[in-house]
N, C-alpha and C positions, 0 to 999 in steps of 0.2 A: 370665368374666369377667379373675382373675387371672390366667389359664396366656394369653388371650390381650395379657394389659400388661409380662409376663417371659417372653419365650421360653426362657428358662434353664430354665424348672423344668417338668418331663414327667410328665402324669398317666399314673396307673399303670391300665390296665384290668386288671376284674378277672374274674376264673374265674368263675360258675355253674349251676346245675343247673337253674334257672327257665326257663320258654320264653321267647322274646325278646315284646317289647311292642309292639304298633303303632309302624314309623315306627325299631324298633331294627336295628342292625344287628352281626351277631356281628365280634368286633375292633373296635368304636367303641366302645360303652357294655359289652358283656360279650365274652368267649370263652363262647360258651355251650356247653356238653357235659351228658354224661348219666351220671346218675348214677356206674355201674362207669368212666367215663372218671376221673369229681371224688375217688374214694373210689380210684383207682388210683395217682395222682397225689399224692394224701395220702401214702397209705402207704408212698412211695418219697419222703418227702419233699421233695415241690415245693415247696408255699404256704413262702410267709414268714411265713403268718398263715393262718385259716380258722375257719371258723365256722359251723353253720346256722342260719338266720333267717327264721324265718315259713313252716317246712318244704321250705326249699332252700339247698342248699349254696352258701358264697362264700368266695373264696380270693385269694390274688395270690401271684402269681409269684415265686419266690426267685431264678431266675433272672434274670429282668430285672430287679429290681429289684439284686442284685449288679452286673449287667453296666450301669446308668446310673450306680453310685456312683463304679464303677470310673473310670466319665468325666467323675466331676467333676457332675453332671448333682444339684438338687436333682429332689425325686421326691415330687409329690401323692396320694397313698392315699384314696380312700371308703370309708369301710368304718367298718362298727358298732364301736359298745363294745369286743364281744367281741375282735372281732381288733384293735383299736386295744389293747385290755389288752394282749396277743401283744407286737403290735411294741412298746410301751415297754418289756417285759421284754428284747427281744433288745438295742435301745436307748435305753435309758433319758434319751439327751440329746437325742429324738428331741423336735421340737415337737408336741404334740397343741392339737388348738380344736374343743372341742364344739359340735356349731352344729344347733339345735332350729329344726326349719320349723315349728312348733309352741308354741303359751309350753309351758316343763316343768314336768314334775310335781317334787315334793319328792323321792317316788323316784328321777327319772331324770337328776336333780342328783345324787344320792348316787351313783347309779355313776359316773356321769361324775366325780365326787369320786377318789371309789374309784380307777377305774380313772388317774386325775396327769392329767385333763384342765384348759384353760382355761377358762371360763364366763361367763356374763356376771351381770352384776349383781342385787343385792336380795337377795341371803341368805347375803351375806360374814359378818358376826357368828356365823352358827351354823359356818361353816367357813373358815376363818382361814386353814387352809395349802394352801388355793389360790388359782396368780396371778388373778386379773379381767381379760377385758378384756370391752372392748363389741364392735359389730361393727364401728361406725365407726373404730375403733380399730385393727381388724384389717384393713380397707379401707383406712386412709391410711399403715398398715405394710405394707401387700399387698408393695411392689414393695423393700421393703429383701431385698440378698443374703442369702443363708443361706451358711453353710460347707459344702464338700461332701459334708462326711460325713454333715449331719443331714439327718433324712429330716423331710418334714410329712405331715401329714394331715388329715385330717379324716372323721367321726364322725356317722353317725347316730343319730341315736335308737331308744331299741328304743321300738317300739309297734306299734301294730298298724297293718297296711294292709303298701302295696306300700314295697320298700325302692327 
């Protein structure tokens, strides 16, 4: 929905070693590659971030991100908390939004807090250093133009099941 509302935001398509699911197309949901190809790319430093999740490797193309940033594009990364933490270290001013598809557990929220994510209200008294936003606030502000030098990303929850 956000991408449909704001044509200035580009979605990064990650690389993965997992097999495509029914209905997925290479280059649309993911770039599907085998483990040796992924490890070779990682060894050459071709990933901005990469992580192993549920036994599969995932990574974001550094070259694609650099081209988009050079063109002044805002970028949306759909990555898990491990990759998001790597991006935050490289781009401290990047805006991270942690979105859990299920009610997050306290350990999940703690991981989000450690990575510097925004998160939903309800536990702010325990973690006052985290800026809190609700999903509605995210939607209301979704069309605000970000500075070209920023990266926006969404992190998937660290949980069992498919990513």
